[in-house]
C-alpha positions in Angstrom: 227.0 22.1 97.9 223.3 22.0 98.8 224.2 19.0 101.0 226.8 21.1 103.0 224.3 24.0 103.3 221.8 21.6 104.9 224.5 20.1 107.1 225.4 23.5 108.5 221.8 24.4 108.9 221.3 21.3 111.0 224.3 22.2 113.1 222.9 25.7 113.5 219.5 24.4 114.6 221.0 21.9 117.0 223.4 24.5 118.5 220.5 26.9 118.8 218.4 24.4 120.7 221.2 23.7 123.2 222.0 27.4 123.6 225.4 27.7 121.9 224.5 31.0 120.2 228.0 31.7 118.8 228.2 28.3 117.0 224.6 28.6 115.8 225.1 32.1 114.3 228.3 31.0 112.6 226.8 27.8 111.2 223.7 29.6 110.0 225.9 32.2 108.2 227.9 29.4 106.5 224.7 27.6 105.5 223.2 30.8 104.1 226.3 31.6 102.0 226.5 28.0 100.6 222.8 28.1 99.8 223.1 31.4 97.8 226.2 30.0 96.0 224.2 26.9 95.1 221.3 29.0 93.8 223.7 31.1 91.7 225.3 28.0 90.2 221.9 26.5 89.6 220.7 29.7 87.8 223.8 29.8 85.6 223.4 26.1 84.7 219.7 26.7 83.8 220.6 29.7 81.6 223.4 27.7 79.9 221.0 24.9 79.3 218.4 27.3 77.8 220.9 28.9 75.6 222.4 25.6 74.5 219.2 24.2 73.2 217.6 20.8 73.6 219.9 17.8 74.0 219.7 14.9 71.6 
């Protein structure tokens, strides 16, 4: 999911450079949403790992 967030960020930056503001705004919004979902899932995984204890 972080990969897709970075892909949409790259599309947004490229579109912004060439002046396609509508595409840049949409791509940046998608990248931001995917990044926050990634952070949420990462936090949940870290909490689950902490609560589960050390692995063998």
